[in-house]
N, CA, C and O atoms as a GROMACS GRO file, in nm:
protein
  372
    1MET      N    1  -0.649   2.980   0.972
    1MET     CA    2  -0.786   2.960   1.015
    1MET      C    3  -0.793   2.837   1.103
    1MET      O    4  -0.733   2.734   1.072
    2LYS      N    5  -0.866   2.847   1.212
    2LYS     CA    6  -0.883   2.733   1.301
    2LYS      C    7  -0.994   2.645   1.246
    2LYS      O    8  -1.100   2.693   1.207
    3ILE      N    9  -0.968   2.516   1.243
    3ILE     CA   10  -1.062   2.418   1.190
    3ILE      C   11  -1.142   2.360   1.306
    3ILE      O   12  -1.083   2.310   1.402
    4SER      N   13  -1.272   2.366   1.298
    4SER     CA   14  -1.355   2.308   1.404
    4SER      C   15  -1.373   2.159   1.377
    4SER      O   16  -1.363   2.115   1.262
    5PRO      N   17  -1.400   2.083   1.481
    5PRO     CA   18  -1.426   1.940   1.461
    5PRO      C   19  -1.543   1.912   1.368
    5PRO      O   20  -1.546   1.809   1.302
    6ALA      N   21  -1.638   2.003   1.362
    6ALA     CA   22  -1.754   1.984   1.274
    6ALA      C   23  -1.711   1.980   1.127
    6ALA      O   24  -1.770   1.906   1.048
    7VAL      N   25  -1.611   2.058   1.091
    7VAL     CA   26  -1.562   2.058   0.952
    7VAL      C   27  -1.492   1.927   0.922
    7VAL      O   28  -1.512   1.869   0.815
    8ILE      N   29  -1.411   1.880   1.012
    8ILE     CA   30  -1.335   1.756   0.991
    8ILE      C   31  -1.429   1.636   0.986
    8ILE      O   32  -1.403   1.540   0.913
    9GLN      N   33  -1.537   1.639   1.062
    9GLN     CA   34  -1.630   1.528   1.065
    9GLN      C   35  -1.732   1.535   0.952
    9GLN      O   36  -1.815   1.444   0.938
   10GLY      N   37  -1.729   1.640   0.873
   10GLY     CA   38  -1.828   1.660   0.768
   10GLY      C   39  -1.806   1.572   0.645
   10GLY      O   40  -1.711   1.493   0.638
   11GLU      N   41  -1.895   1.589   0.549
   11GLU     CA   42  -1.892   1.513   0.424
   11GLU      C   43  -1.811   1.591   0.320
   11GLU      O   44  -1.830   1.712   0.304
   12PHE      N   45  -1.721   1.523   0.250
   12PHE     CA   46  -1.636   1.589   0.151
   12PHE      C   47  -1.672   1.552   0.008
   12PHE      O   48  -1.628   1.618  -0.086
   13ILE      N   49  -1.752   1.448  -0.010
   13ILE     CA   50  -1.792   1.410  -0.146
   13ILE      C   51  -1.882   1.519  -0.202
   13ILE      O   52  -1.980   1.560  -0.138
   14GLY      N   53  -1.848   1.565  -0.321
   14GLY     CA   54  -1.923   1.671  -0.386
   14GLY      C   55  -1.859   1.807  -0.373
   14GLY      O   56  -1.898   1.900  -0.443
   15LEU      N   57  -1.761   1.822  -0.284
   15LEU     CA   58  -1.694   1.950  -0.268
   15LEU      C   59  -1.582   1.966  -0.370
   15LEU      O   60  -1.527   1.867  -0.418
   16ASP      N   61  -1.548   2.091  -0.402
   16ASP     CA   62  -1.432   2.118  -0.486
   16ASP      C   63  -1.308   2.111  -0.397
   16ASP      O   64  -1.307   2.165  -0.287
   17ALA      N   65  -1.204   2.045  -0.447
   17ALA     CA   66  -1.082   2.026  -0.370
   17ALA      C   67  -0.961   2.054  -0.456
   17ALA      O   68  -0.964   2.038  -0.578
   18LYS      N   69  -0.854   2.096  -0.390
   18LYS     CA   70  -0.726   2.118  -0.457
   18LYS      C   71  -0.617   2.063  -0.367
   18LYS      O   72  -0.621   2.084  -0.246
   19VAL      N   73  -0.520   1.993  -0.425
   19VAL     CA   74  -0.407   1.942  -0.349
   19VAL      C   75  -0.302   2.053  -0.346
   19VAL      O   76  -0.249   2.091  -0.450
   20VAL      N   77  -0.273   2.105  -0.226
   20VAL     CA   78  -0.177   2.214  -0.215
   20VAL      C   79  -0.038   2.166  -0.175
   20VAL      O   80   0.062   2.232  -0.205
   21LYS      N   81  -0.030   2.051  -0.106
   21LYS     CA   82   0.099   1.992  -0.070
   21LYS      C   83   0.086   1.841  -0.078
   21LYS      O   84  -0.017   1.784  -0.045
   22ASN      N   85   0.195   1.778  -0.123
   22ASN     CA   86   0.200   1.632  -0.126
   22ASN      C   87   0.346   1.592  -0.135
   22ASN      O   88   0.427   1.666  -0.191
   23SER      N   89   0.379   1.477  -0.081
   23SER     CA   90   0.516   1.429  -0.090
   23SER      C   91   0.552   1.393  -0.234
   23SER      O   92   0.670   1.392  -0.270
   24ASN      N   93   0.452   1.363  -0.317
   24ASN     CA   94   0.471   1.336  -0.459
   24ASN      C   95   0.437   1.465  -0.534
   24ASN      O   96   0.320   1.503  -0.542
   25SER      N   97   0.536   1.531  -0.589
   25SER     CA   98   0.515   1.663  -0.651
   25SER      C   99   0.424   1.658  -0.774
   25SER      O  100   0.370   1.761  -0.813
   26SER      N  101   0.407   1.543  -0.835
   26SER     CA  102   0.320   1.536  -0.952
   26SER      C  103   0.171   1.544  -0.913
   26SER      O  104   0.086   1.567  -1.000
   27LEU      N  105   0.138   1.525  -0.786
   27LEU     CA  106   0.000   1.532  -0.741
   27LEU      C  107  -0.040   1.672  -0.696
   27LEU      O  108  -0.159   1.701  -0.679
   28VAL      N  109   0.059   1.759  -0.676
   28VAL     CA  110   0.030   1.896  -0.633
   28VAL      C  111  -0.041   1.970  -0.747
   28VAL      O  112  -0.009   1.949  -0.864
   29ARG      N  113  -0.135   2.054  -0.713
   29ARG     CA  114  -0.216   2.135  -0.806
   29ARG      C  115  -0.324   2.056  -0.877
   29ARG      O  116  -0.387   2.108  -0.969
   30ILE      N  117  -0.349   1.932  -0.837
   30ILE     CA  118  -0.466   1.860  -0.891
   30ILE      C  119  -0.588   1.920  -0.824
   30ILE      O  120  -0.593   1.933  -0.702
   31LYS      N  121  -0.686   1.957  -0.904
   31LYS     CA  122  -0.807   2.014  -0.847
   31LYS      C  123  -0.928   1.964  -0.922
   31LYS      O  124  -0.921   1.930  -1.040
   32GLY      N  125  -1.038   1.960  -0.852
   32GLY     CA  126  -1.163   1.913  -0.910
   32GLY      C  127  -1.261   1.877  -0.802
   32GLY      O  128  -1.244   1.916  -0.687
   33LYS      N  129  -1.362   1.804  -0.838
   33LYS     CA  130  -1.469   1.765  -0.747
   33LYS      C  131  -1.437   1.629  -0.686
   33LYS      O  132  -1.395   1.537  -0.756
   34VAL      N  133  -1.455   1.618  -0.556
   34VAL     CA  134  -1.437   1.490  -0.486
   34VAL      C  135  -1.554   1.401  -0.522
   34VAL      O  136  -1.670   1.435  -0.495
   35ILE      N  137  -1.524   1.285  -0.583
   35ILE     CA  138  -1.633   1.195  -0.624
   35ILE      C  139  -1.641   1.069  -0.539
   35ILE      O  140  -1.742   0.999  -0.542
   36ASP      N  141  -1.535   1.039  -0.463
   36ASP     CA  142  -1.538   0.922  -0.376
   36ASP      C  143  -1.434   0.939  -0.267
   36ASP      O  144  -1.338   1.015  -0.282
   37GLU      N  145  -1.455   0.868  -0.156
   37GLU     CA  146  -1.364   0.874  -0.044
   37GLU      C  147  -1.353   0.735   0.017
   37GLU      O  148  -1.454   0.668   0.040
   38THR      N  149  -1.230   0.692   0.042
   38THR     CA  150  -1.207   0.566   0.114
   38THR      C  151  -1.134   0.598   0.243
   38THR      O  152  -1.117   0.714   0.278
   39ARG      N  153  -1.091   0.496   0.311
   39ARG     CA  154  -1.022   0.515   0.438
   39ARG      C  155  -0.896   0.598   0.422
   39ARG      O  156  -0.864   0.681   0.507
   40SER      N  157  -0.822   0.577   0.313
   40SER     CA  158  -0.693   0.642   0.299
   40SER      C  159  -0.679   0.728   0.174
   40SER      O  160  -0.571   0.782   0.150
   41THR      N  161  -0.784   0.742   0.092
   41THR     CA  162  -0.772   0.819  -0.031
   41THR      C  163  -0.896   0.903  -0.060
   41THR      O  164  -1.006   0.875  -0.011
   42PHE      N  165  -0.875   1.006  -0.142
   42PHE     CA  166  -0.984   1.079  -0.206
   42PHE      C  167  -0.972   1.050  -0.355
   42PHE      O  168  -0.862   1.040  -0.409
   43VAL      N  169  -1.085   1.038  -0.422
   43VAL     CA  170  -1.088   1.028  -0.568
   43VAL      C  171  -1.142   1.161  -0.618
   43VAL      O  172  -1.254   1.199  -0.588
   44ILE      N  173  -1.057   1.231  -0.697
   44ILE     CA  174  -1.092   1.364  -0.746
   44ILE      C  175  -1.105   1.358  -0.898
   44ILE      O  176  -1.019   1.302  -0.966
   45LEU      N  177  -1.212   1.415  -0.950
   45LEU     CA  178  -1.233   1.423  -1.095
   45LEU      C  179  -1.159   1.546  -1.146
   45LEU      O  180  -1.202   1.660  -1.124
   46HIS      N  181  -1.046   1.522  -1.215
   46HIS     CA  182  -0.957   1.628  -1.263
   46HIS      C  183  -0.946   1.619  -1.414
   46HIS      O  184  -0.894   1.521  -1.467
   47ASP      N  185  -0.995   1.720  -1.485
   47ASP     CA  186  -0.992   1.724  -1.632
   47ASP      C  187  -1.054   1.599  -1.694
   47ASP      O  188  -1.001   1.546  -1.792
   48GLY      N  189  -1.165   1.552  -1.638
   48GLY     CA  190  -1.236   1.438  -1.693
   48GLY      C  191  -1.177   1.302  -1.655
   48GLY      O  192  -1.228   1.199  -1.698
   49LYS      N  193  -1.070   1.302  -1.575
   49LYS     CA  194  -1.007   1.176  -1.532
   49LYS      C  195  -1.013   1.166  -1.381
   49LYS      O  196  -1.007   1.266  -1.310
   50GLN      N  197  -1.024   1.042  -1.333
   50GLN     CA  198  -1.026   1.019  -1.189
   50GLN      C  199  -0.883   1.007  -1.139
   50GLN      O  200  -0.805   0.926  -1.188
   51LYS      N  201  -0.849   1.089  -1.040
   51LYS     CA  202  -0.717   1.085  -0.978
   51LYS      C  203  -0.734   1.040  -0.834
   51LYS      O  204  -0.818   1.092  -0.761
   52ILE      N  205  -0.654   0.944  -0.793
   52ILE     CA  206  -0.659   0.892  -0.656
   52ILE      C  207  -0.546   0.957  -0.577
   52ILE      O  208  -0.429   0.943  -0.610
   53ILE      N  209  -0.585   1.030  -0.472
   53ILE     CA  210  -0.490   1.106  -0.393
   53ILE      C  211  -0.486   1.048  -0.251
   53ILE      O  212  -0.590   1.038  -0.186
   54PRO      N  213  -0.366   1.009  -0.202
   54PRO     CA  214  -0.358   0.958  -0.065
   54PRO      C  215  -0.378   1.071   0.036
   54PRO      O  216  -0.329   1.182   0.016
   55LYS      N  217  -0.450   1.043   0.143
   55LYS     CA  218  -0.480   1.144   0.243
   55LYS      C  219  -0.359   1.175   0.332
   55LYS      O  220  -0.332   1.291   0.362
   56ASP      N  221  -0.288   1.071   0.374
   56ASP     CA  222  -0.188   1.089   0.479
   56ASP      C  223  -0.066   1.170   0.437
   56ASP      O  224   0.007   1.219   0.524
   57THR      N  225  -0.041   1.187   0.308
   57THR     CA  226   0.076   1.264   0.263
   57THR      C  227   0.037   1.395   0.196
   57THR      O  228   0.120   1.459   0.132
   58SER      N  229  -0.090   1.436   0.211
   58SER     CA  230  -0.140   1.552   0.138
   58SER      C  231  -0.199   1.658   0.231
   58SER      O  232  -0.240   1.630   0.343
   59VAL      N  233  -0.202   1.779   0.178
   59VAL     CA  234  -0.277   1.889   0.239
   59VAL      C  235  -0.376   1.934   0.133
   59VAL      O  236  -0.339   1.960   0.018
   60PHE      N  237  -0.503   1.943   0.171
   60PHE     CA  238  -0.610   1.974   0.076
   60PHE      C  239  -0.670   2.111   0.106
   60PHE      O  240  -0.676   2.153   0.222
   61ARG      N  241  -0.714   2.180   0.001
   61ARG     CA  242  -0.791   2.304   0.015
   61ARG      C  243  -0.930   2.275  -0.040
   61ARG      O  244  -0.946   2.250  -0.160
   62PHE      N  245  -1.029   2.279   0.047
   62PHE     CA  246  -1.167   2.252   0.009
   62PHE      C  247  -1.245   2.382   0.000
   62PHE      O  248  -1.225   2.473   0.081
   63THR      N  249  -1.333   2.390  -0.098
   63THR     CA  250  -1.429   2.500  -0.106
   63THR      C  251  -1.560   2.446  -0.051
   63THR      O  252  -1.625   2.361  -0.113
   64MET      N  253  -1.599   2.497   0.065
   64MET     CA  254  -1.720   2.449   0.130
   64MET      C  255  -1.842   2.500   0.054
   64MET      O  256  -1.829   2.584  -0.034
   65GLN      N  257  -1.958   2.450   0.087
   65GLN     CA  258  -2.080   2.485   0.014
   65GLN      C  259  -2.116   2.632   0.026
   65GLN      O  260  -2.184   2.686  -0.062
   66ASP      N  261  -2.073   2.697   0.133
   66ASP     CA  262  -2.101   2.840   0.149
   66ASP      C  263  -1.993   2.928   0.086
   66ASP      O  264  -1.999   3.051   0.097
   67GLY      N  265  -1.894   2.866   0.020
   67GLY     CA  266  -1.788   2.940  -0.047
   67GLY      C  267  -1.663   2.959   0.036
   67GLY      O  268  -1.565   3.016  -0.014
   68THR      N  269  -1.662   2.915   0.159
   68THR     CA  270  -1.546   2.927   0.247
   68THR      C  271  -1.436   2.833   0.201
   68THR      O  272  -1.462   2.717   0.168
   69LEU      N  273  -1.312   2.882   0.199
   69LEU     CA  274  -1.196   2.799   0.168
   69LEU      C  275  -1.138   2.747   0.299
   69LEU      O  276  -1.113   2.824   0.392
   70VAL      N  277  -1.116   2.616   0.304
   70VAL     CA  278  -1.062   2.552   0.424
   70VAL      C  279  -0.945   2.464   0.382
   70VAL      O  280  -0.958   2.382   0.292
   71GLU      N  281  -0.831   2.482   0.449
   71GLU     CA  282  -0.714   2.400   0.420
   71GLU      C  283  -0.696   2.301   0.534
   71GLU      O  284  -0.683   2.341   0.650
   72ILE      N  285  -0.695   2.172   0.501
   72ILE     CA  286  -0.691   2.066   0.602
   72ILE      C  287  -0.580   1.967   0.569
   72ILE      O  288  -0.565   1.924   0.454
   73ASP      N  289  -0.503   1.932   0.671
   73ASP     CA  290  -0.401   1.828   0.655
   73ASP      C  291  -0.474   1.694   0.644
   73ASP      O  292  -0.563   1.664   0.723
   74GLY      N  293  -0.435   1.614   0.545
   74GLY     CA  294  -0.501   1.487   0.520
   74GLY      C  295  -0.488   1.388   0.634
   74GLY      O  296  -0.568   1.295   0.645
   75LYS      N  297  -0.387   1.407   0.721
   75LYS     CA  298  -0.373   1.317   0.835
   75LYS      C  299  -0.492   1.328   0.930
   75LYS      O  300  -0.526   1.231   0.998
   76LEU      N  301  -0.554   1.446   0.935
   76LEU     CA  302  -0.673   1.462   1.019
   76LEU      C  303  -0.794   1.394   0.960
   76LEU      O  304  -0.890   1.363   1.031
   77LEU      N  305  -0.791   1.370   0.828
   77LEU     CA  306  -0.905   1.310   0.758
   77LEU      C  307  -0.890   1.160   0.739
   77LEU      O  308  -0.979   1.095   0.684
   78PHE      N  309  -0.778   1.104   0.784
   78PHE     CA  310  -0.751   0.962   0.765
   78PHE      C  311  -0.855   0.880   0.840
   78PHE      O  312  -0.882   0.906   0.957
   79GLY      N  313  -0.911   0.783   0.774
   79GLY     CA  314  -1.012   0.695   0.832
   79GLY      C  315  -1.136   0.695   0.745
   79GLY      O  316  -1.155   0.782   0.660
   80ARG      N  317  -1.220   0.595   0.768
   80ARG     CA  318  -1.343   0.586   0.690
   80ARG      C  319  -1.434   0.702   0.725
   80ARG      O  320  -1.440   0.744   0.840
   81PRO      N  321  -1.507   0.754   0.625
   81PRO     CA  322  -1.594   0.869   0.651
   81PRO      C  323  -1.696   0.842   0.761
   81PRO      O  324  -1.724   0.931   0.843
   82GLU      N  325  -1.752   0.723   0.765
   82GLU     CA  326  -1.853   0.693   0.866
   82GLU      C  327  -1.793   0.681   1.006
   82GLU      O  328  -1.863   0.701   1.105
   83ASP      N  329  -1.664   0.648   1.015
   83ASP     CA  330  -1.598   0.640   1.145
   83ASP      C  331  -1.550   0.777   1.193
   83ASP      O  332  -1.537   0.799   1.314
   84ARG      N  333  -1.525   0.869   1.100
   84ARG     CA  334  -1.481   1.004   1.136
   84ARG      C  335  -1.589   1.078   1.214
   84ARG      O  336  -1.558   1.164   1.297
   85ILE      N  337  -1.714   1.047   1.188
   85ILE     CA  338  -1.823   1.114   1.259
   85ILE      C  339  -1.820   1.078   1.407
   85ILE      O  340  -1.846   1.163   1.493
   86LYS      N  341  -1.788   0.953   1.437
   86LYS     CA  342  -1.785   0.906   1.575
   86LYS      C  343  -1.656   0.942   1.647
   86LYS      O  344  -1.652   0.944   1.770
   87LYS      N  345  -1.552   0.970   1.572
   87LYS     CA  346  -1.419   0.992   1.628
   87LYS      C  347  -1.414   1.122   1.708
   87LYS      O  348  -1.468   1.225   1.667
   88ARG      N  349  -1.352   1.114   1.821
   88ARG     CA  350  -1.333   1.233   1.904
   88ARG      C  351  -1.209   1.304   1.857
   88ARG      O  352  -1.102   1.243   1.846
   89ILE      N  353  -1.220   1.432   1.829
   89ILE     CA  354  -1.109   1.510   1.773
   89ILE      C  355  -1.049   1.597   1.882
   89ILE      O  356  -1.119   1.677   1.945
   90ARG      N  357  -0.920   1.582   1.904
   90ARG     CA  358  -0.852   1.668   2.000
   90ARG      C  359  -0.827   1.803   1.937
   90ARG      O  360  -0.787   1.811   1.821
   91ARG      N  361  -0.849   1.906   2.011
   91ARG     CA  362  -0.821   2.040   1.960
   91ARG      C  363  -0.672   2.064   1.969
   91ARG      O  364  -0.609   2.038   2.072
   92LEU      N  365  -0.614   2.113   1.861
   92LEU     CA  366  -0.471   2.139   1.857
   92LEU      C  367  -0.441   2.287   1.871
   92LEU      O  368  -0.327   2.329   1.850
   93TRP      N  369  -0.541   2.369   1.907
   93TRP     CA  370  -0.521   2.513   1.920
   93TRP      C  371  -0.571   2.566   2.052
   93TRP      O  372  -0.561   2.685   2.078
   0.00000   0.00000   0.00000
């Protein structure tokens, strides 16, 4: 699926997320609700515990509010959420 810049610039707090790839194999398959976002990490509520997942080494699968599944490389999401809105995104397709 092609990812539009609007999806990358959107808000991820409150969405359901799953880590599908990571350089650290113990972080793969962590899933839950995104409760916080920093410049380089997502905080996901997994089984009642907060897990901090680095963006730059991960691939995430988000369930958007309309039920659409979107898989995004964390390198595209690197940066503060408020700066991502202003950032110009090059199309890679």
